[in-house]
N, C-alpha and C positions, 0 to 999 in steps of 0.2 A: 449619662442622662438618657432616659428613653421616654418617648411619647406614645401613648396608647389611646385609641378611641374606645370609650365605653358607652354603649347605647347612644352613640352619636356625639358625645361630649369628649373633648380632648383632655387627657390627664397626663401629667408629667411626673416622673419618678427619678430620684437621684441615682438609683442603682437598679439593676435587673431584679425582678422578684418573680416568684412562682404564682400560678393562678391561686393556689391556696392562701398565700400571703396577701394577695390582693383582696380576696374575699374576706379575709380577717380584718383588713384595714377598712373595708366597706361595711363591716359588722354583718356579714351575710354568711359566715362560716357555718353556722348551725341551722341555716334555713334550707328549705327544699328549693333548689334552683336548677335551671338548665342553662348551660353556657355554650355559646358558639364562638369559636375563634377563627377568624378569617374564613367564614363560611362553612366551617365544619364543627359538628357537635363534639365537645370534649367530655368523655366519660368521667364521672366523679372520682373514680379510682386513679385517674391520671393528674388530678389537680396539683398534687405535691411535686410531681416530676416535670411538668411542663413549665418552662421559664418563659416569661413574656419577652418579646423582642420589640425593638423600636419599629413603630408603624403598624403594630397589630391592631386589628379591629375586633372588638368583643361585643357580643350582645348577651346580656344577662337578664334572665326572666325568673322572677320569684313566684313560686306556686302559692296561690291563695286558696285556702279552704273555705267552704261555705256551701250553701245549698238552699 
């Protein structure tokens, strides 16, 4: 079991998962987002390869269009 902070809220998962799997669970996989993991920006191309670890701190920002 791992615990991850997402935008300041603690979430617990039964097993490790990738950033891409997390975004799919959050229904954000098709959105334009920026993601920071433990203070460092994660490029979209690495979402499938990076596995979340216990204690990770994520900040997820969804781009909103308009004008």
